[in-house]
N, C-alpha and C positions, 0 to 999 in steps of 0.2 A: 625585486619585490619578495620579502621571504611570505613561503607556503605556510599554511595552517597546519600544527603537529601532527601526524598522524597516530588517531588511538587503535591500537590493533587489540582488541576484547577478546578474540576469535583463534586464539592459542589451544591448540591440543594440550590435553590432560597431563602428557609426560612431558611435553614441551614446558610447560607452566610448572608443574613439579621441580624439574631441574634447573629452571631460573632460581626458583625460591631455594635450592640446596646452595646452589653459587654464589647468590647473595647473601647467605648467612655466613658462608665458611669465611667469605670476601669480609666480613665485617669481624668477626667472633674467633676467626682463624679454624684450621680442619678439626674437627674434633677428634680428641684422642681416647676419649672415657666411653663407659659402656653406654652412658644415656645420650651420647652424641653430642651436644652444645648446651650452654647456658642462655642462648639464645631468644631462647623461647616462638620462636619461629616456625610456623605451621604451614604446610602446603595449601594450595587451593586445587583440593582434586576432587571435589562436590560438584557434578552437573548439578544443570539446573532440572532435571526430574528427579535426582536424588532432593532437591531443594522441596519443591511443591510437593513429593509425597510426606516428606518431614510435616508438612505445612497441616496436610489433610489429614493425617492419621498418627504419626509420628510417634506420639505419648499417650494413645487412647490405651486405656488398660484396665485396673479397676476402678478407676473413678469413675467409669464410664458402666462398666459389667456387674458392680455389686453397688456401686451406690445411688444409680440412677434411680433404680426402683424404690429406695427408699423415700425421697421425694416424695412420690407418689403416695406412699403409707405416709407421710407427715404430713403433705399439703393438701392432699388430694392432686388430681388427675390435672384438674385446671390450675391450683396454686403452682404443682410443678411444671407445669408449662411455664407460667409467668415468670416464676425464680430464672427456670432455663433462661427464657428470652431476655428479661432482665441481662443478668450476668453475662449471655451471649452479644448482645448488643456492645455492654460496656468492654469486653473483651477485645471485639473486633476493634472497635475505637480505639483503641489499646494498641494493637497489630498497626491499623494505618500509620498514626502517628511515629511506632518505633521503626517501621518503615522507611518512611520518610528519613529518618538521621541514619538508619544501616545503610542502605541503598548507595548513600554519599559517601559514609567512613566504616566499611564492613570490615570492624576488627572482632577477636573470637571475645575481649569483653562485653560485647555489644551497650547493653544500656547501664552499667557498672564504668565501663569507661565515659561513658557518657556522662555521667552524673558526676563523674571528676573532672571532667574537660568543664561542662555548663552551668555548675551548680557550686559543688564545691567536694574538695577528697572525703571530708567527712561521710557524703552520702555515697560516693562510690566505693568508700569501704565496707559502708554497711549494705549496700547492695550487694557487694562482689560477697561476703562471708555468709549473708541473708541468701543470696539464692545456691551457694554451694550446698549451705547445709538443708536445704529444703529440699534437693534433688540426691543430694545425699542419703536423708532419711527417707526419703522414696521407696528407695532400693527395699528396704527392708519390709514395707507394706506390700511390694509389687512381689518380694521372692515366697510373701506369706500365702498370698494367693497362688502362686503358680504350686506352691508346695502340696496347696488342698488342691487344686484339678488333680494333681498325681495320684492323689491319694484316693481320688474317686475311685480309681482302678485298682490299687491295692494298698494295703496300709501297713504293708512291710517294714516302709522305713519312717521315722518320724520327719517333722517340720525343719529341723536344721539341717538333715541329712540331705533330704529333697534341694534344700535352698544349695546346699553346697555343690550338690552336683549340675545345677544351674549356673551359678555367678560362674564358677571356675572357667567354662568352655567361654561365656560372653566375656567376660575379661580377658582371656588367651587374643581372643578376635578383633577386641579393641588394640591390641598392640601392632597389628599388622600394619594398618593404614585408613586415614579418614576413609580413603574410596572404601573400604572393605563394608564400615560403620554403613555411610549412606547407601551401598547396596543393599545389604541386609535391611536396612528400613525401607528401603523403596518394594521389596519381595513382600515382607512381613506387614506395613501398612496395605498392599495391593490387599493381601490373603483379608484385613480386616475391612476394607472397604466392600470386597464380596459380599462377607458376613452380615454387615450393616445392610447391604442393599437388599439381601434375599429375607433377612430378619422384615424389613419397612414392608416390604412385598405379601410375604405371606403371612404377615400380622395382619395387614390391611384387609387383605382376601378374607381371611380366618374370622376376621371381625366383620365383614360384610356378608359371611354366613357362603362364603362361596366354595367351602372345600364339604361335600359332600362325607355326611355322618359325624359331623363335627361343628353344632348350630354355635354361630359365635355372636357376641354378649350384644354387639351394636353399640347403641350408645347408652345403655344401662348402667355401665359404669361412670359413665360422664353425669349421668343423671343422679346418682346415688352422692350427692355430697363433694360436688365440682370442688368446691372449698370449705372442706368441711375443717381443715385446721385455723380458717383466718389467717388475717395479717403475721400470724406468731408463727401459723404452720411455714407461710412463706420465707419468713423471715431464717426461719429454723433451717429451711432447706438450703439457705445461700451457701453453708460449708461444703457442702454436698456438690455444690453447682462448681465452685471453686477449683476444687480438688479435681473435678471431671476435664474441666478447662485448663487446669495447667499444663504449660508447656507450649499454648500456642505463641508467646515469645521465642521460641526453641531457633525458629528461623534467623532470628536477627543474630543468635548466637553462634548457626551455620555459617553467615553471611563473611565471616570473618578466613573459610575455609572453602568457599565457594568460586568455580569460574565465570567471572561475568558478573559478579555479583547487581552492577548497575541494574542489567536484566532482568536475573534469576529473583533476586527478592523480589521486584514488584508484582512478580509472577505469581510467587509464593505466598503471599500477603492475601494477593485476590483469592486464591485458591484457599484460605483461610476460612472465608464465606461459605464455601460448600461445607467446609466441617461442621462449620457452627452449627448451618440449617439442616442437613443431612443427617450427620451424627449424633444429634446432640436433640435438638427442636424434635425432629420428627420422630426420633427411637423414643423418647419421652412421652410423644402424644400414641404412638402404637402401645407403649406399656400401660398407659393409661386408658387406653379402649379397650384392652383385652385382659387386665389385671383387674381386680375391685382393690380398693384401696385397705379394705380391711383382711387381704388376702395373707398369711401369716408367712406365705413364700418371701414378700418385700422385704422384712423384716431377717429373715432368717440368712438371707442371702450377705446382708451387711454384718449384723449383731454376731453372726457363727464364720465368717468369710466363706460360707458356702456357697462355691462359684456352680455347684452342682442346681442350688436353687435361684441361680440368675434368671432375673426377668425374661431374658433371653433364652436362655435354654427352656423355661417353663410354657412362651408362649409356642413354642416350635412343638414341644411335647403336647398339647393342648390344642393344637390343628391338625394332630394326627401323624406327625413327625417322632413319633417316640424314639425309631431305629437311630435318627439321625443326633440322638442326644451324645454319642462317642465323637461323631465328627464335628458338633457345635462346641465342646468342650474343649476339643483337640486344638481349634481354631481360636478358642479362648487364652489357649495355653499359648501362641505366638503370639497373641497380641500383649498378654505380661512380658513377654521375652522379649518385644520387641521395645514395651514401656522399660524394662531392666538395661537393653543397650543403649536406649537416649537417656535414662538415670547417668550411664556411666559418661556419657558424652558430657552433658553438660554440666556436671559438677565438676570433670577434671580441667575442661577448659575452663571454666570460670575458676579454678584456683591456679592454673596455669596464668591470665589475667591479672590476677592479685600479685604472682608472685612477680611477675613482668615489672610492675608498678612499686614492688616494694613493699605490697601491703601482706605478702607472706611469706615465709620461707623459700631463701634463693633456691633451696635444691628443686621446689616444685616449679621451676621457671625450665628447668632441663627437659630436652626433646632430645630424640633419637635423629638419626640423618631424613628420616623419614617425616617428621615433624610430630613424633607422638608422644606428648608428654607421660613417660612413662613413672615418675614419682606421684605425679597428681594422680594419677589412675591405682596405684599402690594404696594410696590414702583413702582415695575412695572404697574399694573394696575391703580397707579397715573399717569403716563405717557399715557396712552391707553386713557387718558379722553381728549387729545388731538385733538380726533377722533370730539369735540362739534367745534370744528374751522372750520368744515363746513358748519355751522349756518350763521357764518360770511363771509367765502370765498371763499365760494362753494368747491364741493366736488375734481373737476379737479383742481384746481389750489393746494389744498393740497395734493393730489395726485403726481402731479408733483415734489413739493418742496420736498415732505418725497421720494421719488425714486431719485432724484437729491442727496439728505443729506446721504442716503442707498448704493448708487451703487459707490460713490468716495468712502466712508466708506471700504467697502468691498474688492476694489481694493487695497487700503493702509494695508490692514490686511494682504490680499495675500502676497503684496510683503514684508511685514513684516517677513513673517513665512519663505520666502526665505532666508532671512538675518540671520533670526536663527538657520535655517537647515544648515547653513557654519559654524557657529560658534557652531553648537551642532557637527557636524564633526570634526571640528578643535578640539575641547576641549575633546573629546573622542579618537582623535591619540594623543595627547599631554599627555593624561594620560596611557598611552598604553592599552588601553582596545581594547579586541577581537571583530571584526565585527560578529563574529559568534555568539555573545551574544546576538544581537540583534534579536528580533523575529520576524522583518520585515525588510529588506532593499529596500529603494528606488534605482530604476535602474538610471545609469549614474550619482551617485552621485560624488564628489559634483556641476558636469560640471551642472545638472540640475538645479540647485538653481539658478546658474549663468545667464542660458538663461531666466530663469524666471525673474530674477532683471533687465534684458535687456529688455524682451517683455514688461513686464509690466511698465516699465520705457516709452518704445515708443508708447503704448496706452494711457496711463494719457498723455503726450505731444499731442496727436493725436487730444485727446478729446476738450484740450484746445482751440487748432486751428480750430477746426470743431465751436466751438460755436462763434469764430469772422465771419465766414464768413454766418451765419445766416440772413435771407433777413427780420427779423420782426422789424429790427429799434430799438433794445434794446443790443448792442452788451454789453455793462456793466453789465446791468442784468442777461444775459447769461454767458458773463464768471463767475460770482460770485456764481450762479445757480451749475454750473459743478462743482466748486473748493469749496463749501463751507463747505464739507467735510475735505478738507486740511486744511483749518482754525481751525478747531477744532481740528484737529488730532496736528499741530504743537501747537496749545494752550497747550492743553494738557500737551505736551513734554517737552515746555521750564516751563511750571508752574512748573512741579517738577523739573527739573533742579534747578530753582530759590531756591525752597523749598529744596534741598537737600544741597546746599551750605550753607544757612543760618540756618539751622537745627543743634541744638548741637550734636544730635544725628547719626545725617548721614553724615557730612562735613570732617570727618574721612575718610570714607570709598570712593572706587572709583567707580566713574560712570560707567566703564567698567570693568564687572566681571574678573579676570586673568583667562585663560584658564585653569589654575592647579586647580583654587577653585568652577569650575563648577560642582553643584550637579545630580549625575548620581544616589542615592541613594533613596533618601526621594519620595517614593509611588512608587519606582518600581516596577515590576513584581517577579524580581529577582535581585540578588544581583550580582559583579563581578565574571564570571565564572558558573552563574548558568544557563544561556541559552545553552551553552552548554551538563549540564548535563541534563538539561530538554530535550534538541533534542534527545540526547541518549538514556535518559528513555522512551521517548515516542518512539521511533523506535523500542527500546525491547517490548515493551508492543502491540506496533503490529503488531507486528511478533509473537507474543505469542497468539494474538485473532487470528491470520490468523490460524495458527495450529492447536489450538485448533477446529477451524470449519471443517478444511480438505480444501483438494484441491477443488475448485469452481466446478460447473458443465462445462464452459467453459474450465476449463484447462485440464477437465477428457477428455473431447471432442479432445482436441488439444492432449492430447499425445497419443492418440487412433489413430486420424490420422497418428502420428507421425510413432506410432509401425505400422502399415499397409504399411506405405511408405518405411518403412526399410524392409519389408519381401523379 
């Protein structure tokens, strides 16, 4: 009788990296050029703790530190909470459905690859290029913020000079190994976690009047027009919330380079809830409690990209920690550096995935022997040079336009993930596959994806309507600013459809992938039936370890208590 296959996902990092390199050399020959090979094969160098902290705080930067206060000024403290809560629930549901797919098929292309496999190559192409540009264009806005933070201490250098000093070391670190990226993100995210936790604790104590000599506002700011902006204010706040939440899907992208993804991805997905509740909902609540919506500093931080006027800093100063301003700004700088680091990673890996799929120039599929996509990173570095536009248009204007572009792009990506998950589930059922094979199952599927689509469409329409209510006399410009990301998205999709129909190589293949032809095998952690066997094996191994250790101390105490009770 044949024994069940042994699944071993517990290999050490160096062993897994070595296996990846050997497999690459077998398939594509030993590398002889500078970049390594055109295989596009990366190494699984990120550990579970890396993935978890990437989920918790990997991309928190200007979206929270500069834009969160603007939502309070736009919609009032209550309206800001509603905006962030709605977007938070929406993106958490998106991450749950994405985790269901990426834990089974952990590939670097993530949802772009899933769109290609389960919906249409046109959607995969659109999502890939849209996401690449979304993250690549986020780098300039983060560099602008970083340069302003540094300018708080000295005015000796211009914005573009600070940006150059920051971006070069980050780029060089990306060239070493994916584990370096994971390790950097782990420590920088930990610093951000500590700052946010301190901010929430200090802010609540100050608001309750717990700091001597600094009477807190209590609930006065909530009593003074908590929803003064009405529905329009809440709708306008969605863009800031989208920009702030951007990056929650990065876990799925990193799954392609993580060890034991069937275990680490579900853990990281669940950690996202902590990020949403702690970093966004509670942070916005504390800002609303401590800073009145009429306070000029709320708009100063965003309009002028003035991190010294960030609501985080303002609350610390008003609570009597004026000397801590430099420390807070230094931590804000690490947060922005972390965001730049993640931007390089996300955009380069997506460009790599596009090149491997033949949807980008083949040169971007080249990787080093350590699995680092050097040409893709160089392309991202080139786009980051757009930071120099700040010397022409001003830092605030550049930040605003990049925020609008990336905010709507994020929403379109999240709505597309809902569509992909619906097709994923439909194909899974059509191919008579067992749901027990999935390493992680999204709750309430497929209803969850349907609700996501409806909620996303409502927020998308609300943003457009809100743009017509601005009192700046620039209705046309405001609407264009909101929907500029949509134009880019539709342009990519239509462009690929035209190419697909005209190209002799693709014109005979369907644009909509048939359900029975959807690929669940390539890059999967296991084949059909493997999940059931793996879970059974893990259960047996867990019971064996428990038996080897013997009964726990608490088990022995409970057994004695039961024996005494029965005497």
